[in-house]
C-alpha positions as CSV (number, residue, x, y, z in Angstrom):
1,M,74.4,147.5,24.5
2,K,77.1,149.5,22.8
3,D,78.8,150.5,26.1
4,Q,78.9,146.9,27.3
5,E,80.6,145.6,24.2
6,H,83.1,148.5,24.2
7,I,84.0,147.8,27.9
8,R,84.3,144.1,27.2
9,Q,86.8,144.9,24.4
10,L,88.8,147.2,26.7
11,V,89.1,144.5,29.3
12,E,89.8,141.7,26.9
13,T,92.6,143.7,25.3
14,Q,94.0,144.4,28.8
15,L,93.9,140.7,29.7
16,S,95.1,139.3,26.3
17,E,98.5,138.3,27.7
18,S,97.3,137.0,31.0
19,P,95.7,133.8,32.4
20,Y,92.6,135.8,33.2
21,F,89.5,136.3,31.0
22,V,86.1,138.1,30.9
23,V,83.1,136.0,31.9
24,D,80.6,138.8,31.7
25,V,80.1,142.6,31.4
26,Y,76.9,144.1,32.4
27,V,75.8,147.8,32.4
28,S,72.7,148.5,34.5
29,G,71.2,151.3,36.5
30,S,70.1,154.7,35.4
31,R,71.6,156.9,32.6
32,T,72.7,159.4,35.2
33,T,74.6,156.8,37.3
34,P,75.1,153.5,35.5
35,K,76.6,150.5,37.2
36,V,79.3,148.6,35.3
37,T,79.7,145.0,36.5
38,I,82.6,143.0,35.2
39,T,83.0,139.4,36.1
40,L,86.5,137.9,35.6
41,D,87.9,134.4,36.0
42,G,91.2,132.8,35.5
43,D,92.5,129.4,34.4
44,N,93.4,128.8,38.0
45,G,91.0,131.3,39.6
46,I,91.4,135.0,40.3
47,G,92.1,136.7,43.5
48,I,90.7,139.9,45.0
49,D,94.0,141.8,44.6
50,T,94.1,141.0,40.8
51,C,90.4,142.1,40.5
52,A,91.3,145.4,42.3
53,D,94.3,146.0,40.0
54,I,92.2,145.3,36.9
55,S,89.4,147.6,38.3
56,R,91.8,150.5,38.6
57,D,93.1,150.0,35.1
58,V,89.6,149.7,33.6
59,D,88.5,152.7,35.6
60,K,91.3,154.8,34.1
61,K,90.4,153.7,30.6
62,I,86.7,154.5,31.0
63,E,87.6,157.9,32.4
64,E,90.1,158.6,29.5
65,E,87.5,157.7,26.9
66,G,84.8,159.7,28.7
67,L,82.3,156.8,28.4
68,F,80.2,158.0,31.3
69,P,80.7,161.8,31.7
70,K,78.1,162.1,34.6
71,G,79.8,159.3,36.6
72,Y,79.3,155.6,37.1
73,V,79.8,152.8,39.6
74,L,82.3,150.1,38.7
75,E,82.4,146.6,40.2
76,V,85.0,144.0,39.2
77,S,84.8,140.6,40.8
78,S,85.2,136.9,40.3
79,P,82.1,134.6,39.7
80,G,80.4,133.8,43.0
81,I,79.9,130.2,44.1
82,D,76.3,130.5,43.1
83,Q,77.1,131.7,39.6
84,P,76.7,129.2,36.7
85,L,79.7,128.3,34.5
86,K,79.2,130.4,31.4
87,L,82.3,129.6,29.3
88,V,84.0,126.4,28.3
89,R,87.2,127.9,29.7
90,Q,85.8,127.8,33.2
91,Y,85.2,124.0,33.3
92,P,88.8,122.6,33.4
93,K,89.7,124.0,36.8
94,H,86.6,122.2,38.2
95,I,87.6,118.7,37.1
96,G,87.2,116.4,40.0
97,R,84.4,118.4,41.6
98,Q,80.7,117.7,41.6
99,V,78.6,119.6,39.1
100,R,74.9,120.0,38.5
101,I,74.0,120.4,34.8
102,H,70.6,121.8,33.7
103,L,70.1,120.8,30.0
104,K,68.1,122.8,27.5
105,D,65.6,120.0,27.3
106,G,64.7,120.5,31.0
107,V,66.6,117.5,32.3
108,T,69.0,118.0,35.3
109,R,72.0,115.7,35.8
110,E,74.6,115.6,38.4
111,G,78.1,114.0,38.8
112,K,81.8,114.4,39.2
113,L,83.4,116.3,36.4
114,E,86.0,114.1,34.7
115,A,87.0,115.8,31.4
116,V,86.3,118.8,29.2
117,D,87.0,119.6,25.6
118,N,85.6,122.3,23.3
119,E,82.5,120.3,22.5
120,N,81.7,118.0,25.5
121,I,82.0,117.5,29.2
122,T,82.3,114.0,30.7
123,F,81.3,113.2,34.2
124,Q,80.7,110.3,36.5
125,E,77.0,110.1,37.3
126,E,75.5,108.0,40.1
127,I,72.4,106.1,38.9
128,V,70.1,103.6,40.5
129,N,70.6,100.0,39.5
130,K,67.6,98.8,37.5
131,A,67.8,95.3,38.9
132,N,68.3,96.3,42.5
133,K,66.8,99.7,43.3
134,K,68.8,99.9,46.5
135,K,72.1,99.8,44.7
136,K,73.6,102.7,42.8
137,E,76.3,102.5,40.2
138,L,78.7,105.0,38.6
139,V,78.3,105.5,34.9
140,T,80.4,107.7,32.7
141,A,78.2,110.3,30.9
142,T,79.1,112.8,28.2
143,V,77.0,115.9,27.4
144,A,77.5,118.3,24.5
145,I,78.3,121.8,25.7
146,L,75.7,123.2,23.3
147,D,73.0,121.1,25.1
148,I,73.8,122.8,28.5
149,D,71.5,125.6,29.7
150,K,73.3,126.1,33.0
151,A,76.0,124.3,34.9
152,F,76.9,124.9,38.6
153,V,79.8,123.6,40.7
154,L,78.4,122.0,43.9
155,V,80.1,123.0,47.1
156,S,80.8,120.2,49.6
157,F,81.3,121.1,53.3
158,K,82.5,117.6,54.2
């Protein structure tokens, strides 16, 4: 959608000198009252105050450009805990945490994220020992980013 891309460019320009980045921009709802949802993240996370500041700036730009003359609803937030990691840039801050990876071939894998580069993620996966089914062992696994359909950070309440 043309409006989505234009808004994405507005926000990316605004954030170009900051540690924050756009994860997603989505325009939904009716033509009379569209809803603009912008999801932001940062290399070390992003707080609610920062989201509010960016929301005010984006709102001002949208108004100045007259993108939605009949009005709109704007929501700017960080990705929720239930949201998948969508960009390679989101992975590094989760090193040391458990992740569940759904691959494009339908296989799901889980482990502790150890390393990330532009092409692969590496994690420690617990697998059942073939000789002794009661024992589990840690194995280092590497998966190509391009093979990942969705990846989620698992929250531990321990």
